[in-house]
N, C-alpha and C positions, 0 to 999 in steps of 0.2 A: 212686155213685162216678163222677166225670167225669175221664177221663184218656185219653191216647193209647193206641192198641191195644197197642203194645209194652210200655208201663209197666203196662197193665191185665193183660196176660198174665203179666208178672213178678210183679205183686201176687198174682194168682190162684195161680200156681205156688208162691210163697213161703208163701201162706196155708195151703195144704193139705199142704205138704211134711213138716211135723213135727207129731206129736201127732194128736189127733182134732179134726176140723173139720166142722161142718155148714154147708152152703151152700144158701141158698134162692135159686133162679133165678127171677126174676120180671120184671114190667114194670108201670109205673105205671097203664096203661090196663086192666089185667087185674083184674076184680072179685074172682075167687077169690084172687088174689095179695094184694089189699088185705085180704081177710078173714083170710088166713094171717099177716099182719103181727103181730097181737097174740100169736099162738102163738110166733112167732120171738122177739119181744121177751121173752116169759116164759122161753123157753129160754136166752136170753142171760144173764138174771139167775140162773136156777137153776144153770147149768153154768159160771158165771164161774170161771175158773181151772182147771177140769177139762177143758174143751173150748172151742174157738173156735166161735162161732155168728155167721154173717155172711150178707149178701145180695149178689146180683149182678144188676144190671139187664141183661137180655139185649139190649135195644135199643141200649144203649151199649157192649155187649161181644159183638157178634154172632159174631166169630171164635171166642171161647171157647165160646160156646153151641153153635156148629156143630161144633167139634172134639170135644166130649164127647157129642154126640148129643141135645141138648135139643130135643125136638119139640113138647112141650106144657108149659104153665106153669099153676100153679106146679109146679116140680120141685125136690125137696129131695134132695141127695146128701150122704151122710156119708162122709168120707174118714178114713183112718188112715195117717199117714206117706206121703201122696201117692197111696195106693191107694183106689179106690172100694170101700166096704164095703156100702153099701145105697143104694137109690134109691127115691124115692116120687114118683109123678106124681099131680097133682091135690091138692085141699084135704085136709089131714091134721089129725087131732086132736092136741092137746098130748100126750095119753097115748101115742099111736102113735109120735110123734117122740121123746118123752122115753124111752120103753122102748127104742127102737132105738139112741138115743144112749148110754144107760146100758149096753146090751149091748156096744157097741163100746169104750166106756171100760173096762169090766170085762175085755174081751179084752186090752187093753193092759197090764193089771196082772198077767196070768198069765205 
């Protein structure tokens, strides 16, 4: 995503404000981030309609990354209605992220 900081912050806030959203914080130069891409794409397909799955380049959005304490990448955060529910640092398996995402989605239904 290439946008000015103010619009990036608004996009980010709007993206996580309602429902369940998984955000993959990454950078193009990060080898583990590139390895995580296929997992994120699979989750996008699997949870289409049930949750939003998106990515955020920390090089282009340094203020956002700093404000939420991203210190290592890849970092994956699952949000529910704007609130952080789970955070994973480092390369994660599809099973780990899918299980966590499913748990948060199921909490939404209770």
